[in-house]
ZALUM-106850 format. One record per residue: residue number from 0; x, y, z of N, C-alpha, C, CB in turn; residue in one letter. Coordinates in Angstrom, 1 decimal, m for minus. Each point is the difference from the previous one (the first is absolute). Glycine has a CB too. Layout:
(r NUM (X Y Z) (X Y Z) (X Y Z) (X Y Z) 'A') ...
//
This chain:
(r 0 (0.8 m1.2 0.0) (m0.8 1.2 0.0) (0.9 1.2 0.0) (m1.9 m1.2 1.2) 'X') (r 1 (1.6 2.2 m2.1) (0.7 1.2 m0.1) (m0.6 1.0 1.0) (0.6 m0.4 m2.4) 'X') (r 2 (0.3 1.1 3.1) (m0.4 1.0 1.0) (0.2 1.4 m0.6) (0.5 m1.6 1.9) 'X') (r 3 (m1.5 2.4 m2.0) (0.1 1.3 m0.6) (0.2 1.0 1.1) (m1.5 m0.6 m1.9) 'X') (r 4 (2.5 1.5 1.7) (0.2 1.1 0.9) (m0.6 1.3 m0.6) (2.1 m1.1 1.0) 'X') (r 5 (m2.4 2.0 m0.2) (m0.5 1.3 m0.5) (1.0 0.6 m0.9) (m1.3 0.3 2.1) 'X') (r 6 (2.6 m0.3 m1.7) (1.0 0.6 m0.9) (0.1 m0.7 m1.3) (1.3 0.7 2.0) 'X') (r 7 (m1.3 m2.0 m2.0) (0.0 m0.8 m1.3) (m1.2 0.3 m0.8) (1.3 m1.7 1.1) 'X') (r 8 (m2.4 1.8 m0.5) (m1.3 0.3 m0.8) (0.1 1.4 m0.6) (m1.3 m1.5 1.5) 'X') (r 9 (1.8 2.5 m0.7) (0.1 1.3 m0.6) (1.0 0.1 m1.1) (m0.6 0.9 2.3) 'X') (r 10 (1.8 m1.6 m2.1) (1.0 0.0 m1.1) (m0.6 m0.6 m1.3) (1.8 m0.2 1.8) 'X') (r 11 (m2.5 m0.9 m1.6) (m0.6 m0.7 m1.2) (m1.1 0.9 m0.7) (0.4 m2.2 1.1) 'X') (r 12 (m1.2 2.9 m0.2) (m1.0 0.9 m0.6) (0.7 1.2 m0.7) (m1.6 m0.7 1.8) 'X') (r 13 (2.7 1.2 m1.2) (0.7 1.1 m0.7) (0.6 m0.4 m1.3) (0.5 1.0 2.2) 'X') (r 14 (0.0 m2.2 m2.3) (0.6 m0.5 m1.2) (m1.1 m0.2 m1.1) (1.8 m1.1 1.3) 'X') (r 15 (m2.9 0.6 m0.9) (m1.1 m0.2 m0.9) (m0.6 1.3 m0.5) (m0.5 m2.2 1.1) 'X') (r 16 (0.4 3.2 m0.2) (m0.5 1.3 m0.4) (1.0 0.6 m1.0) (m1.2 0.3 2.2) 'X') (r 17 (2.5 m0.4 m2.0) (1.0 0.6 m0.8) (m0.1 m0.6 m1.4) (1.5 0.4 1.9) 'X') (r 18 (m1.7 m1.7 m2.0) (m0.1 m0.7 m1.3) (m1.3 0.4 m0.7) (1.4 m1.9 0.9) 'X') (r 19 (m2.4 2.0 m0.2) (m1.3 0.3 m0.6) (m0.1 1.4 m0.5) (m1.1 m1.7 1.5) 'X') (r 20 (1.7 2.6 m0.7) (m0.2 1.4 m0.4) (1.2 0.6 m0.8) (m1.3 0.2 2.1) 'X') (r 21 (2.3 m0.9 m2.4) (1.1 0.5 m0.8) (m0.5 0.3 m1.4) (1.7 m1.4 1.4) 'X') (r 22 (m1.5 2.6 m1.8) (m0.4 0.4 m1.4) (0.5 m1.0 m1.0) (m0.1 2.4 0.7) 'X') (r 23 (m0.8 m2.7 m1.6) (0.3 m0.9 m1.2) (0.5 m1.4 0.4) (0.6 2.1 m1.2) 'X') (r 24 (m0.9 m2.5 2.3) (0.4 m1.4 0.4) (1.4 m0.1 0.3) (m1.8 m0.9 m1.4) 'X') (r 25 (2.3 m0.4 1.5) (1.4 m0.2 0.4) (0.8 0.2 m1.3) (m0.6 m1.6 1.9) 'X') (r 26 (1.8 2.0 m1.7) (0.9 0.1 m1.1) (1.3 0.5 0.5) (m1.8 0.5 m1.6) 'X') (r 27 (2.9 m0.7 0.8) (1.3 0.4 0.5) (0.1 1.5 0.0) (1.0 m2.0 m0.9) 'X') (r 28 (m0.1 2.5 1.8) (0.2 1.5 0.0) (0.4 0.5 m1.4) (0.7 m0.1 2.4) 'X') (r 29 (m1.1 1.3 m2.7) (0.2 0.5 m1.4) (1.4 0.4 m0.3) (m2.3 0.7 0.1) 'X') (r 30 (2.5 m0.1 m1.2) (1.4 0.5 m0.4) (0.5 0.9 1.0) (m0.6 m0.3 m2.4) 'X') (r 31 (1.9 0.7 2.2) (0.6 0.9 0.9) (m0.9 1.1 0.4) (2.2 m0.5 m1.0) 'X') (r 32 (m2.5 0.6 2.3) (m1.1 0.8 0.5) (0.5 1.4 0.4) (m1.2 m2.0 0.7) 'X') (r 33 (1.8 2.7 m1.6) (0.4 1.4 0.2) (m0.9 0.9 m0.8) (2.4 m0.7 0.4) 'X') (r 34 (m2.6 1.9 0.2) (m0.8 1.0 m0.8) (0.7 0.3 m1.3) (m1.0 1.0 2.2) 'X') (r 35 (0.2 m0.9 m3.2) (0.5 0.4 m1.3) (m0.3 1.5 m0.2) (m0.3 m2.4 m1.0) 'X') (r 36 (0.8 3.0 m0.1) (m0.2 1.4 m0.2) (m1.4 0.4 m0.2) (2.2 0.0 m1.0) 'X') (r 37 (m2.6 1.2 1.4) (m1.4 0.4 m0.1) (m0.4 0.3 m1.4) (0.2 0.9 2.3) 'X') (r 38 (m1.4 m1.1 m2.6) (m0.6 0.5 m1.3) (m0.9 1.1 0.4) (0.1 m2.3 m1.2) 'X') (r 39 (0.2 3.5 0.6) (m0.7 1.2 0.4) (m1.0 0.4 m1.0) (1.9 0.7 1.3) 'X') (r 40 (m2.8 0.2 m0.9) (m1.0 0.5 m1.0) (0.6 1.0 m1.0) (m1.8 m0.3 1.7) 'X') (r 41 (1.0 0.8 m2.6) (0.6 0.9 m1.0) (0.7 1.2 0.5) (m1.9 m0.7 m1.4) 'X') (r 42 (1.6 1.1 2.7) (0.6 1.1 0.6) (1.3 m0.4 0.8) (m2.2 1.2 0.1) 'X') (r 43 (2.4 m2.5 m0.1) (1.2 m0.6 0.7) (m0.2 m0.1 1.5) (1.4 1.0 m1.7) 'X') (r 44 (m2.7 m1.1 2.2) (m0.2 0.0 1.4) (m0.8 m1.2 0.4) (0.1 2.5 0.1) 'X') (r 45 (0.1 m3.0 1.1) (m0.8 m1.1 0.5) (m1.3 0.6 0.5) (2.0 m1.4 0.6) 'X') (r 46 (m3.1 0.6 m0.5) (m1.2 0.4 0.5) (0.0 m0.2 1.6) (m1.2 m0.5 m2.2) 'X') (r 47 (1.0 1.6 2.9) (0.0 m0.1 1.5) (m1.2 0.7 0.5) (2.5 0.0 0.1) 'X') (r 48 (m3.4 m0.8 0.6) (m1.2 0.5 0.5) (m0.1 m0.3 1.5) (m1.1 m0.3 m2.2) 'X') (r 49 (0.3 1.0 2.9) (m0.2 m0.2 1.4) (m0.9 m1.3 0.2) (0.2 2.5 0.6) 'X') (r 50 (m0.2 m3.0 0.6) (m0.9 m1.2 0.2) (m1.5 0.4 m0.3) (1.7 m0.9 1.8) 'X') (r 51 (m2.1 2.0 m1.4) (m1.4 0.4 m0.3) (m0.2 0.1 m1.5) (m0.1 1.3 2.2) 'X') (r 52 (1.0 m0.8 m2.9) (m0.1 0.1 m1.5) (m0.1 m1.4 m0.6) (1.2 2.2 0.0) 'X') (r 53 (m0.4 m3.1 0.5) (m0.1 m1.4 m0.5) (m1.3 m0.6 0.3) (2.5 m0.2 0.2) 'X') (r 54 (m3.0 0.4 1.0) (m1.3 m0.6 0.4) (m1.1 0.6 m0.9) (0.8 m0.3 2.3) 'X') (r 55 (m0.8 1.5 m2.7) (m1.0 0.7 m0.8) (0.1 m0.5 m1.5) (0.0 2.0 1.5) 'X') (r 56 (1.2 m2.3 m1.9) (0.3 m0.4 m1.4) (m0.3 m1.5 m0.3) (1.7 1.8 0.0) 'X') (r 57 (m1.5 m2.6 1.0) (m0.1 m1.5 m0.2) (m1.3 m0.6 0.6) (2.5 m0.1 m0.1) 'X') (r 58 (m2.9 m1.0 m0.4) (m1.1 m0.8 0.7) (0.6 m0.5 1.3) (m1.2 m0.6 m2.2) 'X') (r 59 (0.4 0.1 3.2) (0.6 m0.6 1.2) (0.9 m1.2 m0.3) (m2.0 0.8 1.2) 'X') (r 60 (1.6 m1.6 m2.2) (0.9 m1.2 m0.3) (1.3 0.5 m0.6) (m2.1 m1.4 m0.3) 'X') (r 61 (2.0 2.3 m0.7) (1.2 0.5 m0.6) (1.0 0.6 1.1) (m1.3 0.5 m2.2) 'X') (r 62 (0.7 0.3 3.1) (0.8 0.6 1.1) (0.6 m1.0 0.8) (m1.5 1.9 0.0) 'X') (r 63 (0.8 m3.0 0.4) (0.5 m1.0 0.9) (1.2 m0.7 m0.7) (m2.2 m0.4 1.0) 'X') (r 64 (2.1 0.1 m2.3) (1.1 m0.7 m0.7) (1.1 1.0 m0.4) (m1.7 m1.6 m0.9) 'X') (r 65 (1.4 2.7 0.2) (1.1 0.9 m0.4) (0.7 0.7 1.1) (m1.3 0.3 m2.1) 'X') (r 66 (0.6 0.2 3.1) (0.6 0.8 1.0) (0.4 m0.7 1.3) (m1.3 1.9 m1.0) 'X') (r 67 (0.6 m3.1 1.2) (0.2 m0.7 1.3) (0.7 m1.4 m0.3) (m2.0 1.2 1.0) 'X') (r 68 (2.4 m1.4 m2.2) (0.6 m1.3 m0.4) (m0.8 m1.2 0.2) (2.1 1.1 0.5) 'X') (r 69 (m3.4 m1.0 m0.8) (m0.9 m1.1 0.2) (0.0 m1.0 m1.2) (m1.4 1.5 1.3) 'X') (r 70 (0.7 m2.6 m1.2) (m0.1 m1.0 m1.0) (m1.4 m0.4 m0.2) (2.3 m0.8 0.5) 'X') (r 71 (m2.8 0.7 m1.7) (m1.4 m0.5 m0.2) (0.1 m1.5 0.0) (m0.7 2.1 m1.4) 'X') (r 72 (m0.4 m2.7 1.7) (m0.1 m1.5 m0.1) (0.2 m0.5 m1.4) (m1.5 0.0 2.0) 'X') (r 73 (2.1 m1.2 m2.1) (0.2 m0.6 m1.3) (m1.3 m0.2 m0.7) (2.1 m1.1 0.8) 'X') (r 74 (m2.1 1.3 m2.1) (m1.2 m0.1 m0.9) (m1.2 0.9 0.3) (0.7 m2.3 m0.2) 'X') (r 75 (m0.4 3.4 1.0) (m1.1 0.9 0.4) (0.1 1.3 m0.8) (0.0 m1.0 2.3) 'X') (r 76 (1.1 1.3 m2.9) (0.2 1.3 m0.7) (m0.7 m0.1 m1.4) (2.1 0.4 1.3) 'X') (r 77 (m2.3 0.7 m1.9) (m0.7 0.1 m1.3) (1.0 m0.2 m1.2) (m1.7 1.5 1.1) 'X') (r 78 (3.0 m1.3 m0.9) (0.9 m0.1 m1.1) (0.7 m1.2 m0.2) (0.2 2.4 0.3) 'X') (r 79 (m0.2 m3.4 0.5) (0.7 m1.2 m0.2) (m0.5 m0.8 m1.2) (0.5 m0.1 2.5) 'X') (r 80 (m1.7 0.3 m2.8) (m0.6 m0.7 m1.2) (m0.2 0.9 m1.2) (m1.1 m1.5 1.6) 'X') (r 81 (1.7 2.7 m1.6) (m0.1 1.0 m1.1) (0.9 m0.5 m1.1) (m0.6 1.9 1.6) 'X') (r 82 (0.1 m2.0 m2.8) (0.8 m0.5 m1.1) (0.1 0.9 m1.2) (m0.6 m2.3 0.8) 'X') (r 83 (0.0 3.5 m0.7) (0.0 0.9 m1.2) (1.4 0.6 m0.1) (m2.5 0.5 0.3) 'X') (r 84 (2.7 0.1 m1.5) (1.3 0.7 m0.3) (m0.1 1.3 0.6) (0.4 m1.3 m2.1) 'X') (r 85 (0.7 1.8 2.8) (0.0 1.3 0.6) (1.1 0.2 0.9) (m2.4 0.0 m0.2) 'X') (r 86 (2.3 0.9 1.1) (1.0 0.4 0.9) (m0.6 0.1 1.4) (1.3 1.2 m1.8) 'X') (r 87 (m0.5 m1.7 2.8) (m0.4 0.0 1.4) (0.8 1.2 0.6) (m0.5 m2.5 0.2) 'X') (r 88 (m0.3 3.4 0.4) (0.6 1.2 0.6) (m0.2 0.0 1.5) (m0.4 1.3 m2.1) 'X') (r 89 (1.2 m0.5 2.8) (m0.1 0.1 1.5) (m1.4 0.6 0.3) (2.5 0.2 0.3) 'X') (r 90 (m3.3 m0.8 0.6) (m1.2 0.6 0.4) (0.1 1.2 0.9) (m0.9 m2.3 m0.1) 'X') (r 91 (2.1 2.6 0.6) (0.3 1.1 0.8) (0.3 1.3 m0.8) (0.8 m1.5 1.8) 'X') (r 92 (0.0 1.3 m2.9) (0.5 1.2 m0.7) (m0.1 m0.1 m1.5) (1.5 0.3 1.9) 'X') (r 93 (m1.9 m1.5 m2.4) (m0.2 m0.1 m1.5) (1.2 m0.3 m0.8) (m1.8 1.5 0.3) 'X') (r 94 (3.0 m1.8 0.4) (1.2 m0.3 m0.7) (m0.1 m1.4 m0.7) (1.3 1.4 1.6) 'X') (r 95 (m1.0 m1.5 m2.9) (0.0 m1.3 m0.6) (1.0 m0.9 0.6) (m0.7 1.1 m2.1) 'X') (r 96 (0.2 m2.3 2.5) (0.9 m1.0 0.7) (0.3 m1.3 m0.8) (m0.9 1.0 2.1) 'X') (r 97 (m0.2 m1.6 m2.7) (0.2 m1.3 m0.6) (m0.8 0.0 m1.3) (0.3 m1.1 2.2) 'X') (r 98 (0.3 0.5 m3.3) (m0.7 m0.2 m1.2) (m0.7 m1.3 0.0) (1.7 1.4 m1.2) 'X') (r 99 (m2.9 m1.5 0.6) (m0.8 m1.2 0.0) (0.8 m1.1 m0.7) (m2.1 1.3 0.1) 'X') (r 100 (3.0 m1.0 m1.0) (0.7 m1.0 m0.7) (1.0 m0.8 0.9) (m0.2 1.4 m2.1) 'X') (r 101 (0.5 m0.8 3.3) (0.9 m0.7 0.9) (m0.8 m0.8 1.1) (1.8 1.8 m0.5) 'X') (r 102 (m3.1 m1.8 0.4) (m0.8 m0.6 1.0) (m0.1 m1.5 m0.3) (m1.3 2.1 0.4) 'X') (r 103 (1.3 m2.9 0.7) (m0.2 m1.5 m0.2) (m0.8 m0.5 1.2) (2.2 m0.2 m1.3) 'X') (r 104 (m2.7 m1.0 1.1) (m0.8 m0.7 1.0) (0.9 m0.8 0.9) (m2.0 m0.1 m1.5) 'X') (r 105 (2.3 0.6 2.7) (0.9 m0.6 0.9) (m0.7 m1.0 0.9) (1.4 2.0 0.0) 'X') (r 106 (m2.7 m2.0 0.0) (m0.8 m1.0 0.8) (m0.1 0.5 1.5) (0.7 m1.8 m1.5) 'X') (r 107 (m0.2 3.0 1.8) (0.0 0.5 1.4) (m1.3 0.7 0.3) (2.5 0.2 m0.1) 'X') (r 108 (m3.2 0.3 m0.9) (m1.2 0.8 0.3) (0.2 1.5 0.1) (m0.8 m1.9 1.2) 'X') (r 109 (2.0 2.3 m1.6) (0.4 1.4 m0.1) (0.5 0.3 m1.4) (0.5 0.2 2.5) 'X') (r 110 (m0.7 1.0 m3.0) (0.6 0.3 m1.3) (1.5 m0.1 0.1) (m1.9 1.6 m0.6) 'X') (r 111 (2.5 m2.3 m0.4) (1.4 m0.3 0.0) (0.6 0.4 m1.4) (m0.3 m1.9 1.7) 'X') (r 112 (1.5 2.5 m1.6) (0.7 0.5 m1.2) (1.4 m0.4 0.1) (m1.5 2.0 m0.2) 'X') (r 113 (2.2 m2.2 m0.9) (1.4 m0.4 0.0) (1.0 1.2 0.0) (m0.7 m2.1 m1.1) 'X') (r 114 (0.1 3.3 0.8) (0.9 1.2 0.1) (m0.9 1.3 0.0) (1.9 m1.2 m1.2) 'X') (r 115 (m1.4 2.3 1.8) (m0.7 1.2 0.0) (0.1 0.7 m1.4) (0.4 0.3 2.5) 'X') (r 116 (m1.3 0.6 m2.8) (0.0 0.7 m1.3) (1.3 0.8 m0.2) (m2.5 0.2 0.2) 'X') (r 117 (3.1 0.2 0.8) (1.3 0.7 0.0) (0.7 m0.3 1.3) (m0.8 1.9 m1.5) 'X') (r 118 (2.1 m2.2 1.5) (0.7 m0.4 1.2) (0.0 1.1 1.1) (1.5 m1.4 m1.4) 'X') (r 119 (m1.8 2.7 1.0) (m0.1 1.1 0.9) (m1.4 0.2 0.6) (1.9 1.1 m1.2) 'X') (r 120 (m2.9 m1.9 0.7) (m1.4 0.2 0.4) (m0.2 m0.5 1.4) (m0.7 m0.2 m2.4) 'X') (r 121 (1.4 m0.8 2.8) (m0.1 m0.6 1.4) (1.3 0.1 0.7) (m1.9 m1.5 m0.8) 'X') (r 122 (1.8 1.4 2.1) (1.2 m0.1 0.9) (m0.3 m1.2 0.9) (0.5 2.5 m0.1) 'X') (r 123 (0.6 m3.1 0.6) (m0.1 m1.1 0.9) (0.8 0.2 1.2) (m0.3 m1.5 m1.9) 'X') (r 124 (m0.1 0.8 3.0) (0.7 0.0 1.2) (m0.3 m1.3 0.8) (0.0 2.6 0.1) 'X') (r 125 (0.9 m3.0 0.8) (m0.2 m1.2 0.8) (m1.3 0.2 0.9) (2.5 m0.5 0.0) 'X') (r 126 (m3.3 m0.6 0.1) (m1.1 0.0 0.9) (0.2 m1.2 0.9) (m1.6 1.0 m1.8) 'X') (r 127 (1.8 m0.7 3.1) (0.3 m1.0 1.0) (m1.2 m0.4 0.8) (2.4 0.8 0.0) 'X') (r 128 (m3.6 m0.5 m0.4) (m1.2 m0.3 0.7) (m0.4 m1.4 m0.1) (m0.8 2.3 m0.3) 'X') (r 129 (0.0 m2.8 1.1) (m0.5 m1.4 m0.1) (1.0 m1.1 0.1) (m1.8 0.9 m1.4) 'X') (r 130 (2.9 m0.6 2.2) (1.0 m1.0 0.3) (0.8 m0.5 m1.2) (m1.5 m0.7 1.9) 'X') (r 131 (1.6 1.5 m2.9) (0.7 m0.4 m1.2) (0.6 1.3 m0.7) (m1.5 m2.1 m0.3) 'X') (r 132 (2.3 1.9 m0.6) (0.5 1.2 m0.8) (m0.5 m0.2 m1.4) (2.1 0.2 1.4) 'X') (r 133 (m2.8 0.9 m1.8) (m0.5 0.0 m1.4) (0.5 1.4 m0.6) (m2.0 m1.5 0.5) 'X') (r 134 (1.7 1.7 m1.7) (0.3 1.3 m0.6) (m1.3 0.7 m0.4) (2.2 m0.9 m0.9) 'X') (r 135 (m2.4 2.0 1.6) (m1.2 0.9 m0.2) (0.2 0.8 m1.2) (m0.4 0.1 2.4) 'X') (r 136 (m0.7 0.1 m3.2) (0.0 0.9 m1.2) (m0.9 1.1 0.3) (0.4 m1.9 m1.5) 'X') (r 137 (0.1 3.1 1.2) (m0.9 1.2 0.2) (0.2 0.9 m1.2) (0.1 m0.2 2.5) 'X') (r 138 (m1.1 1.1 m2.7) (0.1 1.0 m1.1) (1.1 1.0 0.3) (m2.5 m0.3 m0.4) 'X') (r 139 (3.3 0.5 m0.7) (1.1 0.9 0.2) (m0.4 1.4 0.1) (1.4 m1.6 m1.3) 'X') (r 140 (m2.6 2.0 0.8) (m0.4 1.4 0.0) (m0.7 0.3 1.3) (m0.3 m0.1 m2.4) 'X') (r 141 (m0.6 m0.7 3.0) (m0.7 0.4 1.2) (0.3 m0.9 1.2) (m1.8 0.8 m1.5) 'X') (r 142 (2.6 m1.8 1.3) (0.4 m0.9 1.1) (m1.0 m1.0 0.4) (1.4 1.9 0.7) 'X') (r 143 (m2.5 m2.0 m1.4) (m1.1 m0.9 0.4) (0.4 m1.4 m0.1) (m1.6 1.6 m0.8) 'X') (r 144 (1.2 m2.4 1.8) (0.3 m1.5 0.1) (m0.8 m0.7 m1.1) (0.5 0.1 2.5) 'X') (r 145 (0.2 m0.8 m3.3) (m0.7 m0.8 m1.1) (m0.1 m1.5 0.3) (0.9 1.7 m1.6) 'X') (r 146 (0.1 m2.3 2.1) (0.1 m1.4 0.2) (1.4 m0.4 0.3) (m2.0 m0.4 m1.4) 'X') (r 147 (2.4 m0.8 0.8) (1.3 m0.5 0.2) (0.5 m0.6 m1.3) (m0.5 m0.5 2.4) 'X') (r 148 (1.8 0.3 m2.6) (0.6 m0.6 m1.1) (0.8 m1.3 0.5) (0.2 2.2 m1.3) 'X') (r 149 (m0.4 m3.3 0.5) (0.7 m1.2 0.3) (0.8 m0.5 m1.2) (m1.9 m0.6 1.6) 'X') (r 150 (2.8 m0.3 m1.4) (0.9 m0.5 m1.0) (m0.5 m1.4 m0.5) (1.9 1.2 1.0) 'X') (r 151 (m3.2 m1.3 m1.2) (m0.6 m1.3 m0.5) (m0.9 0.3 m1.2) (0.2 m1.0 2.3) 'X') (r 152 (0.0 2.0 m3.1) (m0.8 0.4 m1.1) (0.5 m0.7 m1.3) (m0.6 2.1 1.1) 'X') (r 153 (m0.1 m1.8 m2.2) (0.4 m0.6 m1.3) (1.1 0.8 m0.6) (m2.3 m0.7 m0.3) 'X') (r 154 (2.8 0.1 m0.8) (1.0 0.7 m0.9) (m0.7 1.2 m0.6) (1.3 m2.1 m0.5) 'X') (r 155 (m0.7 3.2 0.2) (1.4 0.1 m0.2) (0.7 0.5 1.3) (m0.4 0.5 m2.4) 'X') (r 156 (m0.3 m0.1 3.4) (0.7 0.6 1.2) (0.1 m1.0 1.2) (m0.9 2.2 m0.7) 'X') (r 157 (0.0 m3.2 0.8) (0.0 m0.9 1.1) (m0.6 0.7 1.2) (2.0 m1.1 m0.9) 'X') (r 158 (m2.6 2.2 0.8) (m0.6 0.8 1.1) (m1.6 m0.1 0.0) (2.0 1.5 0.0) 'X') (r 159 (m2.6 m1.4 1.2) (m1.4 0.0 0.1) (m0.4 1.2 0.9) (m0.2 m2.5 m0.3) 'X') (r 160 (m0.2 3.6 m0.4) (m0.5 1.2 0.8) (m1.4 m0.4 0.3) (1.5 1.7 m1.1) 'X') (r 161 (m1.8 m1.9 2.4) (m1.3 m0.4 0.5) (m0.6 1.2 0.6) (0.7 m2.4 0.4) 'X') (r 162 (m1.7 2.9 m1.0) (m0.5 1.4 0.3) (m1.5 0.0 0.4) (1.6 0.9 m1.6) 'X') (r 163 (m2.0 m0.2 2.6) (m1.3 0.2 0.5) (m0.9 0.7 m1.1) (0.8 0.0 2.4) 'X') (r 164 (m1.9 m0.6 m2.7) (m0.9 0.7 m1.0) (m0.4 1.4 0.5) (m0.9 m2.2 m0.7) 'X') (r 165 (0.6 2.4 2.0) (m0.4 1.3 0.5) (1.1 1.1 m0.2) (m1.5 m1.2 1.6) 'X') (r 166 (2.7 0.8 m1.8) (1.1 0.9 m0.1) (0.1 0.5 m1.5) (1.2 m1.1 1.9) 'X') (r 167 (m2.0 0.5 m2.8) (0.1 0.3 m1.4) (m1.3 0.4 m0.6) (1.8 m1.7 m0.1) 'X') (r 168 (m1.7 2.4 m1.0) (m1.2 0.3 m0.8) (0.4 m0.4 m1.4) (m0.8 1.9 1.4) 'X') (r 169 (m0.1 m2.5 m2.1) (0.2 m0.5 m1.4) (m0.4 1.0 m1.0) (m0.3 m2.4 0.8) 'X') (r 170 (1.1 2.7 m1.8) (m0.3 0.9 m1.0) (0.1 m0.7 m1.4) (0.8 2.0 1.4) 'X') (r 171 (m1.9 m2.3 m2.0) (0.0 m0.8 m1.3) (0.9 0.8 m1.0) (m2.3 m1.0 0.4) 'X') (r 172 (3.0 0.3 m1.2) (0.8 0.6 m1.1) (m1.0 0.3 m1.1) (2.1 m1.3 0.6) 'X') (r 173 (m2.0 2.5 m1.1) (m0.8 0.4 m1.1) (0.5 m0.6 m1.3) (m0.5 2.2 1.1) 'X') (r 174 (m0.4 m2.8 m1.8) (0.4 m0.7 m1.3) (0.3 1.1 m1.0) (m1.4 m2.0 0.5) 'X') (r 175 (2.4 1.8 m1.3) (0.4 0.9 m1.0) (m1.1 m0.1 m1.1) (2.5 m0.1 0.5) 'X') (r 176 (m3.0 1.2 m0.9) (m1.0 0.1 m1.0) (0.6 0.7 m1.2) (m1.9 0.0 1.7) 'X') (r 177 (1.8 m0.5 m2.9) (0.5 0.5 m1.2) (m0.5 1.5 m0.3) (0.2 m2.3 m0.9) 'X') (r 178 (m1.4 2.6 1.4) (m0.5 1.3 m0.1) (0.8 1.0 0.8) (m2.3 m0.9 m0.5) 'X') (r 179 (3.1 0.5 1.4) (0.8 0.9 0.8) (1.3 0.4 m0.7) (m0.9 m1.0 2.0) 'X') (r 180 (1.2 0.3 m3.1) (1.2 0.3 m0.8) (m0.2 1.3 m0.8) (0.6 m2.5 m0.1) 'X') (r 181 (0.4 3.3 m0.1) (m0.1 1.1 m0.9) (m0.2 m0.4 m1.4) (1.4 1.4 1.6) 'X') (r 182 (m2.1 m0.6 m2.4) (m0.2 m0.4 m1.4) (1.4 m0.1 m0.7) (m2.2 1.1 0.0) 'X') (r 183 (2.2 m2.1 m1.0) (1.3 m0.2 m0.7) (m0.2 0.7 m1.4) (0.5 m2.2 1.2) 'X') (r 184 (0.6 2.7 m1.7) (0.0 0.7 m1.3) (0.2 m1.0 m1.1) (0.8 2.1 1.0) 'X') 
//
């Protein structure tokens, strides 16, 4: 007969919670987790708002994820099953982050991409929460938490940017229409 102690039960519960709540499921720590250079807006500045301004600008779920580093439940977001051609932008500031052509089905329940639209669009840093080390991904312009990056993605990069739907907005790519072309002589 196994004898359970309160400390053992709490340690087991903490481990299970860490595994269940870790964003994008289990995966190895991501690539070198140092901040990369910032991508700035057209005026060369980052977007800096007060907490009250962020709360007014974002939905409660967007605020929880982007500003408080939250995570949505797997398969609960609206964009993990989005398959149209377009661009995914930061829900906080509108910066383009991921092209739909880099999206793939990782089976995790979160939108996953093998690379950002521009290497300067996102920044990374170590995330030591939940009893493990992962690589957090955030928007380079506004600093909003997007998700995590893991080294178990497809070619050509081998990376899996596992991103919360609520941190993104989808913008369909406009199809090129021949009527938009200038007349030819």
